[in-house]
N, C-alpha and C positions, 0 to 999 in steps of 0.2 A: 380464413381471418377477415376476408372481405365482408361476410356475413355479420361478423361482429361490428366491424366498423360502420356498416350500414345503419346500426342503431345508436350511432353516436349522439350524445346531447351536447350543446354548446351553449356556453354563457360568456358574455363579455362585460367589461367594465372599465373604470378609469380610477386610478389610485396613485398613491405616492409613498416612496420608501423613505425609511429613516434607520440608518446604520450607525452603530456606534462601535468602534473597534478598540479593543484594550489587548495589547500583546497578541495580535492575530486571531483573537476570538471576537466574533461579531454578534452584537445584539442587534436584532432585527425587529422593527415595528413598521406596521403598515396602516396607512389611512386610506381606506376605500371610500370613494365619493359617490360612485354610481355602480350598479351591477344589474344585469338582466339576463334572462334565458331567451335565446333567439328561438323564433319558430321557422319551421321549413316551409318554403313556398314552391320549391321545385326540386325534383330529384330524378336522375336518370343515369343510364349505363353508357360507358364509353367502350372503345374497343379493348382497353386493359383494365377498366375498372369502374368507379362510379363518380358521379358529381352530385353534390346537393348544395342548394342555394338557400342560405338562411337570411332572415330580415329581422331587424330590431323594431321597437315600437316608433322610433323616429324615422324609419325607413332606411337606415343604413344596412347595406347588404354585405354578406361574407360568403365566400365560395369555398366549399370543402371538397377537395379531390382525394382519391385514393386509387392507385394504380400498381399493378404488378411490374416489378423491374428486377431482372436477373434473380428471380426466385423470391424476392422480398416484396413487401408492400411498401410504398412511399406515400405518405399522406401529409396534407397542409390544409390549414385554414387561413385564407388571405382575405383582407378587406377589399371589397370593390369600390375603388375610389379612396378618397382621403377619409382618415378617421382619428378621432383623438382618443380611441380606446387603448389602454395599454395593460389591461388585464384579460387573460383569456383562460377559460376552464373547459377541458373537453373530458366527457364521461363515457364510458362504454361498458357494455356487459363482459363478463368472464364467467369461466366455470365456477360453480360453488365449491369450497372447500379447496380453493387454490392455494399453493405455497409459493411464496415470492422472494427471490434472492438478488442481491447486487446493490445497485445504487452507489457503486464505488467501493469504498472500504468501510465496513460497519464493525466495529470492535465488539460491542456488547450484544449484539443479536445476530441471528443468522436467517431465520425465517422472518420475514417482515410483514407476513399477513397480519392484519389488525394495527398496523402501525401508520403513522404519518411521517414521511421522510422529506427533510428539506435539502436541497441541492444547492449549496452554496460553499465553496471551498474555505476552509478555516483552520485554524490551530486546534488539534484534537484535544489538547490540554488547556487548562485555564486556571488562574490563581484561586478563583472562588471554589472550583471543584476540589483542588488540591487542599485547600484550607479546610473544607467541609470534612474530607477524609481524614485529615490529621487531627481534627477534633474528635471524630469518631474512634480513632486509633487511641488517642489519649485517654478517652473515656472506656477503652476496651469494649466498644460496642460490637456486636456481632455483625452488623451492617458495614462495618469498615471495608470489607472485602467484597461487598455486593455491588450490583450495578446501579448507577444513577437512573433517574427517570428519563425514559427515552426522549421526551419532549425538549430536553436540554442538549440534545445530542449534537456535536459538530464533528466533522472528519476532515483530515489532511486531503483525501482524495474522494471527492464527491462527483458522481457522473449521472446524468440523467437517463440511466440504462438499468432495466431489471430483466430477469429470467424467471420463468414460472415452471411449477411442477408439470404444467400441461404442454411443455415442450415448445414454448414460443417465448420470444423476447420483443422488447419495446426499447426503442432508443430515440431520444429527442435530440434535434439539432440546436437546442436553445443555448444561448450565451450567458443571460443574466440568471437571476435568482428563480427557482422554480420548486414545485413541491409535488409529491406523490401523496395520494390518500388512499390507502389499503384497508381502511377500517370497516368498509361494507363488504360482507360476503356476497360475491356474485356481480360486483361492480367496481370498477377501478377509475379514479379521477385524477386528472393531472392539471395542475395549475402553472401557468407561465406568464411572463410579462412581455411577450412579443408574439407575434402570430405563429402559432405553433407549426413545426415541420418535424415529422417523426417517421421512423420506419418500424415495421413489424415483420419479424421472421418466425417460421415455424419448421419444425423438422421431426423426424421419426425417432431419433435418439439424441441424447445430450451431446455425444461427439460431433454429430453432423450440426447440431445447434451452434455449438462453439465455433465450427468452422465457418458458419454463415455470419455469425456475429463478429468474429475477428477478421473475416473478409471485409466487413464494413469498417470496422475500427482500426485495423492494422495490428501487427503481430510483433513480438519481440525477436530480435536477432539472436543467433546462437552466442552463448558465453564462451570466453577463452577456454580451452582445455583445462588448464591447470588449476581452475577453481574447485575441481572436484578431487584434488589430490590430499585433502586433509583440511586441517583448521587454519582460519585466518585469526591470529591473535591481535588482540587490541593492546598496543603499548603506547604510553606517552612518556615524555620526560627526557628524550635526547637519544643520540646514538648508542651511547654505552648501555642505556637501560634495554634498548631492543637487543643488543648482543647478548646481555645477561639473561633475558626472558627466553630468546631463541634457544641458547645453550641449555637452560633448565628444562624446557619443554622436549628438546629432541634427546637429552640425556635420559629423560623418563620413558623415552620410546614413542613419543608423539609424532605423528605425521603433520608437518606444518608446511602449508603451501603459501601463506602470506602472513604479512605484518601490516596492521592498519594504524597508522599514526595520525590522528586528526590534528595535532598540534605541530605538524611539520612546519607550519608558518608562523609558530610562536602561540603564547598562552596569555589569556587574561584572567586574573583571579578576581572573582566577584562574591557578593554575598550568596550568590546561587551556587558557585563552586568553581571548578578549574574548567575554564572555558577557551575556546580557539580565539585566537586574534585574527580578526577577519581581513588580513592583509595577505593576499594570495601570492606569497613570495617566500622562498627557502629562508628560514630562520638559521643562518649559519653559525650563530653562537650555540644555540640549543642543540642543533643537529650538525655536529663537526663531521666534516668529510662524507656527507649524506650520499653525495653523487657516486663516490667510490664505493661505498657500502652497499648501495642499492645494486650495483652490478655484481658485487661479491656474493650478496644473498641470493641473486638471481641464479648465480652458478650453482647454488645448493638446492634450487627449485624453490626459493622462498620469494615471493614477489611483494613488492612495496605499495601500499595504497594510502592515499591522502584524504583530503576533505575540501569542499568549497561550497558556497553558496552564493546567491545573487545579492548579497548586502556587502557594504565596505565599512571598515573601521574608520571613523572620521578623524582619528589621531594619527593616521599613517599615510604613506606616501601614495599608494594607489588611489586612495579617495582623493587626494590632492589633485592627482592628474585627472581623474574622471571629472571632479567639479570644475576644474579649469576648462575642460573641453565640452561642458554641458552634458555629460553623460549620464546624470542622475535624475531619477524622477523628482519632479518639483511640487511645491505647494502652490496654492493660488496667489501667493504674493510673489512668486518666481524664485523662491530659495529652495534649496535641496530639502526634500521632504524627509525628515528624520523619524524613524519608527523605533519606539522602545521594545527591545526584544525580551530580555529577562530584566536585567538592571541597567542596560546601557543603551544608548541611542545609536543608530547605524542608518547610513544612506543606501538606497536601492538603485542598482544599475537599471536604466531605463531600456526595456528590451524592444521598445518601438522604435528606438533610434538606431538605424543601420550602422551608423559609425560606431556607436557604443556596443552594438552586438558584435561587430567584427573586432573590436578591441578586446573585449572579454573572451572570445574565442581564441585570440592570440595569447592572452594570459594563461588559459588552459593548455594550449598547444606548447608555448615556450616554457611556463614555470612549472608544469606539472608532467605533461607527457615528456617535455624535453629533459626534466631531471631524471626521468626513468621510471615514473610511476606506472603501475599495471591497472590502476583502477583508483576509484574515490567514490565517497558518498557526496552526492549533489543534493545537499540538504535545502529545505525550504521550498519557497514558491507560493505560500498561502497568503502572504501578508499584504498584497497590493491594496492600499486605502481607496476607497470608491469616491474620495474628495480630492484626489491628487491631480495633477496635470501631467499629461503625457506627451512626448515629443510628437507623436503622430496626430494630435488633436483628438483622438478617439475618447469617447465617454468611458473612464476607467470602470464603471459598474459593468459595462459589456466585457471589458478586458479581464476583469478580476478573476473570473473562473478559468480562463485560458492562460493565464500566468504561468502556473506550474507546467502545462504542456509546452509552453514556449521556452521555458527554461529547460526541460528535457531535450528539445530539438536543438538548442544551443550547445549542450553537451555532446550530443550525438554528432553534430556537425564538426566539432572540434576534433572528435576521435577519427571520424571518417576523412577528414582534410589532412590529418597526420598519417594516414594509411595504416592505422593500428586497429582495425575493426576485429581482427582475429586474436588480438594480444591484449587489448585494453577495454575495460568495461566501467560502468558506474551504476550507481543504484540510487533511486529516488524515493521520496516519502510522500511528495504531494502530487495530485493528479486531477486530470479532468479529460474530456474527450480529446484525443490527440496524443495524450501520454503513452497508450500502448504501442503506438507506432514509432516512438522516440526513445523510449527508456527500455534497456534490456532487463531490468530487475527493479522491483519495488522491495523496501523494507517496510514493515508494519508500523515504524514510527517509534516515538519516545515512550516506551512502556514504562510503567512505575515499577520499581524493583520489589514487587509483592505478588500476591496471589489473587488479585482482584479479577473480577469478571470483564470489567469494561476498560481497565487500564493496564493490568498486569499480565502474568503468564496466561491467565485464562482467557485473554483477548486474543491471542495469536491465532488460533484456529479459526474462529469466525471471522477475523479480519482477513485472513488468506483466503478462505473459501468465498467470501464475498467478492473479493477481487477477481478470484477464478470465475465466477459467475457473471462478471462484469466485462469479461473479455480480456484480463490480464493474468496470464497463467505462470507467471515465475515470480515467487516471493519468498522472503524469509524474515526473520526477526533478529534483533540485537540479543545474542545469549546473555541472560541476566538482567535484561532491562536496563533502562537508563536513569530515570528520574529519581533522585535521592534527595530527600527533604526531612529534616528534623528526625522523628523516629522511624521513618521510612527508609531502612537501609537494606542492603542485599545480604541475605543469609547464606551460609554454606549450603544448606538444603535446597534452597531456591536456585541457586547457581547449577547444582548437580542436575536437578530436574529439568532446568531450561536447556542444558547441554544435550540431555537425552532426547529432547523434543527437536531441538535444531539439528541434529545428526541426520534425522529423516526429513531433510529440507534440501533445496538446491545449494545453498550456502551456509557452511558452518563458521559463523562469525561472531567474535565476542565484542562486548563493549565494557569499559571500565566504569562507565557511569559518569554524572557530573561531579561527583565527590569520591574519587577512586580510593582514598585512604579509609573512607567509612564503608566501603563496600567489600565484600570477600572476592577475591580474585583467583584466577585458575591455578596460580603457582604458589599459594601460600603454604602448602605442606605436601608431604609425599602423597597422601591419599588423593588430593586434588589433582596432582599431577599424573597420577595412575589413572584417574577418571578421564582426564583429558587425552591420556595416550589411548585408552580403550576406544573413546568416542571418536576421535580423530581417525583412527584406522578403520573403524566401522564405516564412517563416511567415505573414506578412500575406497573401502571395498565396495561400496554401492556405485563407483564411478560408472561403469558401463550401463547399469540400470538407469542411473539419472540422466546419462547423456542420450540414451534412447527416448526417455521422456521428454527431454528438451528438444528433440528432434520432432516429436509429435507436436509440441507446442509452436515450434517454428513454422512448420509446414502446415499444419491444420488447425492450430489454436486450442488444442487439447491441453487444458492445465496440467502441470506437473503434480500439484497437491489438490486433491479432488473430494467433493462431499460424496459419501458413500451412495447416496441415491444416483449419482452419475451412472453407475453400473448395476445398482440393486435398487428397485423400485419398490420397497418394502415400507409399511407404515412408519416405523421408527426412523428410518433413514431421512425422511422429509424434515425432521426437526433436530437431527443429531448434529451437536456442535463441540463435542468433547473427543471425538474420534475422526479420522479422515483416512482416505486412500492415498497413498503415495503411488501414483500410477495405477494400472489396472489391477496389480497383483499383491501389493502390500498395504496391510490395515495397520494403522498406528493408534495406540490408545495411551497417550501419555498421562503420567500422574500430575494432577492439577491442584491438589489440595495439601495444604500444609500439614505436617505430621502424619502423612498416610503413606503407607507401604503397600496397599492393596486398593483395588478398584474393581468395579464391575465392568466387564467387557462385553459389548454386544457384537456377535458376529453375525452378518446377512447368510442367507441360505447359499451355501457352497461348502466345499471341503477346505480347511484350513490346517497350516501346520505353525505351530509355535516355534519362532525362529531362535529361541533360545533352548528350549527343552526338547524339541523335536517332536512333541506330542501332536496328535492329529484331532481336530475339532470338526463338528459340523456347526450349522447355523443355530444361534441361540444365545443365551446370556450366561456367563461364566464369571467366577470370582477369580481375579488375577493377582498374584503377589509380585511386587517389584521392589526388591531392595536396590540400593544405588548401584545401577549398572547400566540397564537399558530398559526402556519402558516395556509394556506388553506389546508385541510386535508379531504379526502373523502374515504368512504368505499363502496364496492359493496354492492347493495341492497340484492343480493343473498348470501351474506357471511354468514356463521355459526358463525361468531364472531360479529354479530350485537350489542350484548350486550355492546361491548366496546363504542358505540356511548353514551350510557346512562352513563356509568362509567366515560368517560372522559368529558362529558358535565358537570356532577355533580362536578367534580374538577374544571373545568374552571369557571363555575358560581359562586361556593363558593368562590374561592380565588379572582376572579374579584370584587365581592361584598365585 
């Protein structure tokens, strides 16, 4: 890679940013005042790499260095002396025909070759996008389920990291806004607004490449053993409702390992739907005797999960305490900065304030772990405004991207300090550099309750695989999606298909959605309950296999859900985003189209066994039929986990009959 880096081209300039935030979505405009390409005046070798001195027309100098360190290349471009430049562009050659993956979590695309990708953490969804989709749905336009134009793309988890089909990665240490330009075949350009510092690593295999990348970024810790014992049901509305739904699921033969009640702290009914009251304390009226029930459920192998985020409801007591103690992010007038989320304003805890940090950890330890929770959704992290005032005095522009990583670290510390690392976990949706080392699991965000490629069920696989190629190897999605608006409601078919997909992921967890009464839920009739029973028991049957994959991720950074090219470097594999490998041995090809009971399945060159029929296949393309039960799933004939075919077949045949 040093040979590539030698051919680097560098431009510098001066400019100004203009950000406008609306509900976590950031409109970005840039005014560039000057820009010029630097010319080389001196180049030479060092003991471990190279040094190149660049100079501008005005005589400003910039030193580029690249050195080998622990099997990686660390490179940087630094001004020699003072400079007013705040725009840097580095461009270097790459192999022609290169496929590119990562940049955090990308929902609508997988191979990023030919794209420009912005790196700035934001709300993935926004009201204008949803509005356009609803109009298309109302007019019954075919484009309603298609992807939006990539130039408008925003992501909960943006990270200046990409991996290539050439088995090398690039990772930048940038904190502020940056962009990758992959539109020119044979050349990659990276733009940042601070002197660039970056790492490049190469390996002979993707497993070795993941090990190097996660060695640099950090790895997820093991999940509690119980998460693999079946389904985590989403239930809201109180203790009695949990009891009723547990009983109906277990009576139908379902394996239930958890119940997730995001309204444990109360609810707020808004025009958007049934939402959580952001006051992180047990709502004793809604959830009577919850502490006793949590112990009772745990005795049955059912763990209780909750919800928290870094905001506070301004009408409740936790906010009053935080505000009185100066624990909230401020505006420029010195008032608590209130951000509108969906339909209501909320305050943000200031994670740069050590006292606020410790207090919020105590809220998690006392009010959540102390209540008996075994886990929670650690939501949000993307909304820090760039015009706020922080306790630390730092420029919020440079803290914005790091905010979700800080939020994950706070949750991790709370779990660690409670001594519950082997019993309790949490899952996050937002991220940046630093998140992989702190968060044990991602979930792929608030998907629409539809079949769309960029927001619905069709987005789950590319989002998960892009995370995998960014160094984050454990992820799952909300079964059934979340966002319900107007005509966009969850159908029975969508729920069944989403369950079939999530069975073959590390966590099989449901969501009721923001308007539960308008969405089909898992227990609405006997057929749905039978489907839950079948899927939950299949997930439990995969426990040994999933735990072995988790161990690989923890020790070496090998992702649990992997792109097919990870082990099969065939032409189609480089762009495949509707199938994936669960570990080395299982290939999953979910049904992702409305009204379909069949799909084309592509198998790479190997010997495969259909896990439902037991039939054997070699590499190639085959028509697959999938009635509601399980998606087309295949296991390598050479796998040491061949007994899973018998185990899963028994569950499927028994429940179908």
